[in-house]
Structure formats: C-alpha cells, structure tokens
N, C-alpha and C positions, 0 to 999 in steps of 0.2 A: 830364104831361111825360114824355118818354123819358129814358133814361139819358144819352144824348148831350146832350139839352137841359139837363138838370141840370148836367152838366159845363160847358157853355157859360155857364150862369148863374154857376157858381162862378168860372170864369175871369174873369168881369167884376167879381168882388169884389176883384180885384187880389191875387193869391196872395202877393205879397211885401210887401204893405203891413202894417205892424205897428202895432197900436193897443192899448195896455195899458189895462186898466180892466175892471170887472165890471158896470157899470150895464146895458149893452146885453144882456149875457148873462143877467143876472137878469130883465130885463124880458121877454125872449123866453121864457125858461123858465116864468115866471109865466103866460104866455099859452097854454102847452101843458100846464099841470097839474103842473109841477115833477117831471119824471120821475126826477131824481136822488134824490128823497126815497124812492123805492121800491127803491133799490139800496144795496148795501154796497161799499165801496171800499178799495183800497190806493192812496194818492196818492203819486206819485214825482216828485221834482224833483232838480236837480243839473246839473252841466255835462257830464260824460261818464259813460256807463254806465247811463243811465235805461232805454234799450231792452233792454240786456242783463239787467238786473234783472227787467224785465217778462217777457222770454223764459224766464228760469230759473224764476220763480215760476209761470208758466203751465204749463210742462212738469211740474213737481212736483205742482201742484194737479190737473192733468188726469189724471195717473196715480192720484191719490187719489179719482177719481170725481166731481170737482166740475166744474160748468159755469161756465167763466170767460170773461168778456169782456175783451178787451185793446184799448186805444186808445193808439196811438203816432203819432209824427210825426218828420220828414217821411216821405213815401213815396218809393220809388225810381222806379217807373214808372206806377203806377196809384193813384189816391186810395183805392181800395177796400182797399189794403194797411193803411190806418190802423185798420181795424175788423175784428176777428175774434173768434169764439167757439171756443175750443179751437184746432184747426188750420184751421178753415173761415172764409174771408173772407166779408164781406157780398156777396151776389149783386147783379148789376146791377139786377134787378127790385126787390129790397128797397131798394137805394140810390135808385132812381128814385122809388119810392113815398114814402119818407120825405123825400127832397129836394123833391118836389112839394108835400107838406104844409107843409114849412118855407117854401117860396116863397109859397104861398097865404096862410099866416099872417102873413108879413112884409108883404105888400102893397107899399107904397111905402117902407117902412123898409129900412135897409141895415145889415147886420152884416159883419164881416170874414170872410175865408175860414176862418180858424181857429175863429172863433165858430160858423160854419155847420157845420163838420165836427164840432165838439165837441157841438153840439146834436143833430146827426144820430146820433152815437154813443150819447148818453144815451137818446135815444128808442128806438133799436134794442135796446140792452141791456135797457131796462125792459120792452119788449114781448116779449123773448125769455126772460124770467124766468131770468136768469143768477143763479148763487149769489154771484158776486163780480165786481167790475170792477177791473182794473189800469189806472189812469188816469195817463198820463204828461203832465206839463206841456209846453207848447210853448216858452215863453220865460220865464225867471225863476221866478216862483211867486206872489208877493204879489198882483200884478195880472193874472196869467194867467187866461184864460177858464175853465180847469178848476178854479180855486180858489173854486168855489161849493159844494163838497162838504165834508162832515165824514166823514172816513174812519175805518176801524177802526185803521189803522196808517198813519203817514206815513214815507216813506223819502226821505232826502236822500243822493245819491251824492256822489262827489268834486266839489269846487268849485275851479274855476280861472278865469282871465280869458277872457271871451268876451262878445260883444254889449255891449261897453263903452258904446256910445252909449245903450243902454237900461237897463243894469243898474249902471253906475257904473265908475269907473276904478281902484278898489282892491278887493282881495280881500274886505275887510270889507264894503264896499258891496254887492258881488255876493252875499255870504252873507246879508245882510239881506233881499235880494229872495228868495232861495231859502228862507230860514227863514219866509217869509210863508205857507207851507202848513201850518205847525205850528198845531194847534188845541188849545183848552183841554182838558186831560185825555186827549188822544190820544197814545199812545206813539210815539216817534220813533226810527227806526233811521238812523244817520248814518255815512257813509263820508268825511265832510269832515274829514280828519285834519290839514290844514295848520293850524298854531296860530292864524293870523289869522282863518281861517274857523271853526275849531272853537270858539273862545271866543264867537263870535256865536251859533252854534247852541245852545250850552249856556245862554247868557244868555236867549235867547228861550224855550227849553224851560222854564227855571226860572220865567220870567214867566207862562207859560201853564200851569204846573203839569203839564207833559207829561213823563212818564218818558223819559229819554234813554238810548239804548243805542248807545254810540260804538264803532266799530271800533278795535281796539287797546286798549280799556279794558274795556267790559262784555262783549265777545266778540272773538274773533280767529280766525285760521286759520294753519296751518303745513304745510310740506311734510313728507312722510315718505320713508323710504328706498326704498320700492317704487314711487316716482313717483306715488303717489296723494297726497291731501292730507287734512287733518283740520280740522273745524270745532270750535272750543273756546268753549263758553259759560261765562260767569262765574256769580256767585251769582244774578243776575237771571234766569238760564236754568236754575237748579237744578244748576249746574256740569256740565251735560251736554256730552259730546263725541261727535262723529259722525265715525267713521274710514272709510277705504276709499272716499273720494270721488274720482271721476275727472272730468276736464275735457277734453272733446274739442276745445274751442276753443283755438286757439294763443295768443291774446292774454295777455300777462303780467298784465294788469289784470282778466282775467275771473274769477280765483279770488276777488279782492276783491269783485267784483260778486255772485258766487255766495254769498259769505259774508254779504253784506247780505240776499240773498234768503232764506237759511236763517233769519237772525235775524227777518226779517219773518214768515216762515212759523211760527216758534215762537210769536211773539206772536199770530198768528191762531188758534192752538190755544185761546186763552182765549175765542174767539168760536165755538168748535165746529168749526173746520176741522182735522181730524185727518189726518195724513199718516204712513204707515208709513216706517220708515227705508229699506226696499227701494225705495219709490217716490221718495224723495229722491235716492238714489244713481242710480237708473235715469233720473230726470228730468234731473239735471245732466249725466249722460254723453251725453244725446241732444240737448242744446240746440244749436239753429242760429239764427243771427241774420244774415240775408242782408246782404251789403255791409259787414259789420263784421268785419274780419280774417277774411274768407272765402277759404279756400284750395281750389283745385281744379286738376285736370289735364285737358287736353282735346286730342285730336288735331287738328291743323291740316291740312285737306285741301290737297294739293300745288297744286291749281289755284287756290287762293285766294291763293297767293303767287307765282304765275307759273311754277311748276314743272310743266310739262306734258309733259316728255320721258318717253319710255318707260323704265320702271325706277325712276323717282323714287318715293320712299316718303313717306307722310304723316309729319309730325314731331309730337312731343308738345310742347305748350306748358304751362308751369306758371304759374299766376296767383295773386296775392294781392290781393284787393279790400278796401280799408279806407277808410271815410268820415271818418277823422280829419281835422279841419280847424282845430283850435286847438292851441296850443303843447303842452299836456299830452298831448293825443291823439296828436300827431305824435311826441313823445318816446317814448310807449309803443310806437308802430309801429316806430320805429328800434331800440329795445331788444329788441323781440320778434324783429325780423329778425336781430339780432346773436346772440341766444341760442337761437332756435327753428328757424332755417332755414339750410340750406346751399345754395350755388349758386356757379357760376363767375363769372357776370356778373349784376348787378342792373340790369334795364331798367325805368326808372321813367317812367310817364305821370302828369303832375301838372297839375291845374287847380284853380281856387279862386274864391271870391267876392271881390270887390274890397275888402270891408270887413274881411277877415281879416288876421292878422299874417303877411303874406307874407314879410317879412324874416326873422322868427324861425323860421317853419316851413321855409323853403327853406334856411336856414343849417344845419338839422338834416338834411334829406333830400338836398340836392344833393351833398354830399361822399360819400354812400353809393352814389350811382348811377354805374354804369359808362357807361350811356347814359341821358341825361335828355331827355324829350320833353315839351314844354309844349303844352297845348291849352286850349281855352275851353269850359267847361260851358255848357249852356243856361241862360237866365234873365237877367233885366234887371240883376241885381246881379253878374253874373259878370265876372271880370277878363279883359281881352284878353291874348293871348299876349305882346304887346309890354309890357304893364303888368307881368305876372308876370316877364318876362325882366329888367326893370329892377331887380328885387329880388334877382337871382341874385348869389351871390358872384362876384367878378371872374374867378377862375380857372375857373369853370364856363361863362362866357358864350361862350367860343370853341367849345366842343364841343356845347352844347345845341341841340336841334332845336326849332323853333317851327312847330307844325302846328295851324292854327285848328280844323279839322274833326275831331271825335273819332274818326270811323270811319277817317280817314286816319292819325291818330296811332296807333290800334290796329294798323292794317296795317303801319306802319313798325316798331312794336315787335315784331310777329310775324316780320317779315322778318329782324330782327336776332337773334332768340332761337334758342338750341338747347335740347335737352331737359335740359341741365345748368344753364340760366339760369332766373331768376325774373323774371316781369313783375309789377311792383307798380303798382297804379292807386290814386291817392288824392288828397286835398286838398279834396274836395267830394262830398257825397252826391248832388248833382245829376249830377256826372260819373260817379259809381259807378252810378247808376240807368241812365244811357244805355249805359255800357259793359257792364253786366251783362245788359241786354236784348239787346245784340248777341251776347254770348257764350253766355248760358244761356236767353234768352227771358224773357218777363215772368213775375212771380210769380203773377199772377191774370189 
C-alpha cells in the first residue's frame, strides 16, 4: 500500500470514534510479537500538559545523547506528527510500510484509529532500537490503548474536567481513570494538585505500592529574582536543587510541566539515564510545542488584504496559537495573556468542538476580546458558528463576527489588526492545525 492508501484506510476507521478498552489492542499486539516488551517507557496521562511534558523530556534526553521515541496525539495537520524519534518525524515510506503490515495482519478485523496509530508507533520504535519511549495517553488512562505497557516511570499531569461522557462527571471519577496507568511498584510523578484528584492518586499509588512524587510536596519549583526559576527536590530526590532554569515558552503552566519533566528525569537516573545539568538547562530553554501557546510575528503582504496602491507597506501581524479547549486550559490562556503579553487590541478567532464547555470557556475569553470572530473547525464533532454564538455572553453578541470558513475568519482578523494588536486563535486543536498550516505551513 502507498502512504495515501494507508491514510485512506485510517480515515475509514472513523477518526473521531472513541472505544475504550484494551482487549483489541492486546490481541493485535499478540499477533505481531508484543513489540512493547522490547521497549522502555515513560507513560504520561493527565488532562492538560501531557504533550508539554513529552516535549521537555525529549529535549533534555536528546541533549544527553539518548535516542528517544515520542508518541503524542492529536496531530495538527499530518498523522505523521504523532511519531518522532528525536526531532525526526516518521517518514511517509516508513509509515506506509508499517501501515501495510498492520492492515495485512488485521485482515477483516477492525480496530480504532487510535489503536492503529498506537500499534504503528510501538512497531516503529521497537524496530528503530530507541533507548526510551515517551508514550502519551489518548483519553483517560485506565482503558486507553496505550495502557498495555509497564513503564519505568508514570507521569500524571494536572487533572481537570474534560471528556465527561467517557471519564465521569466529577474530578474524583476523572482522577480514577487517569490513575489507571499506575502500575505496581512503578514510581509516579504527579501534578494533580487539586485535593479531590490528589487524594485519588495517592490512594491508588498506595494500593499499588508505587512511590508517589507529588508536585508541591515531594518536589516543587519557584521563581527567582533574575527571571529564571529553580527546581527543588525533597528528600526523595536527595534534597537536590537545580537553579538557573529558563523557559522560552510563555505559558504560565509550562514551568509546572517542566518541573514534572525534571522529576521524571531524576527518577530515570535509577535506570541508567544520566543527564548533565547543562543539558537540562539547555533542553528546557529550547522546548517548542507547536500550537500550544505558540507566539510568532509574521509580515502580512499588502496584496493579501487588498492594499495594492503604490507606496503601501506590508504590515506585521502578531499571533498566539493555543489549543486550549477545556476550562482549566482556557483559564491558563487568559491569565498568560494578562501577565505575559501587551497589546492595544486583542483579536480573537475562536472555534470549538460541540461537546466542550462552550459556556464556561467563552465566559472567560469573550470579555477579553476587543474583536471576537467565531468560526467552525473541521471535523464531525465541531460546533457550528451559530451554536457557539448561542453560548456567548449577551453583551458580546452584538459585536461578534460569525465566519464559518477558517480562511475567511483569518483574513478578517488580519484586516483588523495593526502591529500593536495580538491575534489569538484558540478553542480547538483542529482549528489550530488548520490555521497554523495557513500561516506557517505543515510541520511535516
């Protein structure tokens, strides 16, 4: 099969269909020799911050000379973004070869899109002889297709409400699902500091006799006067402190995620993964995570906005792309805008999936926007502009623009912006993927 033929097969697996459970995954992996048993893992679950922890760990371990596979989801524009070793994404040829083998092995059996990509990643990493795999869950943890591994370290990032239809309608219920990745005797690094979630993580860790390293208790971080930050380990980390850390990422939550990554890295030392402090500092200072609080400036050619008169100059547009789509993520976006950015006008392009907390997220973002443009991301679960509009605070309904096509929404935002304004695009990673492709091109 060609690369395009494998993609077509994947699309037929119904990308947005969610089926929790491990039986199909285990059955398929049995048929291909259990590739995960030849690999070492850090397994990462949580509501927000999973990809950021993966990105930070990957940067530090790469500078330490290790060959690290990274599996994350969802992707922005190409499924190949879900699989990389170091900074290199899987090639079309490798993807087509492995995808063909999976299709032939399945025959008339059917697995989900996520099960297919998980299996493909495990096969690729095992045949590429990586030193370690950073494996991000797709949804929840307990019944997620990735939960067939026994890692060296488990990481649980912050926990908040999301995917309630699948994970439960209380924070404790969601925490139970996330805690499902905890394995007997495997140390756990946790950023789930909300008391309702934290008590669940500690209870499950105790039951599994898994040492728990909780942010704010067994380790922490603090700001320093020179605008760097410091990681502080407790007795479980030999009371070690790491000073002079820099974070190029603007998100206020990113230091928390970096702190989790350092804690996981220190636990990996017990398994032979040694990283110099200089590599930790350099790695964290270089972390990039596309589409997640991603800031850039870009000249807008005058003819793209109808300015063709002689003497007209190109103007500079400033963008912040953030895939925040649940309440806690949007709160972090709003607080980061308040503390980290300056602008005259905030121009906000917003789209979302219909099953998200539209009322809660719009109540946070709409009042911040001087110009609000609603649009519809691609995907069968996406909310129409009329549906999003119905959740707007009444005082914002008069001035909001509803533009169904993303490319037209972007053009409208650009026409309104000056070089002193900031264009924020958010609400959905599907929207971010489409907009980022228009502005910066595809990642792979």
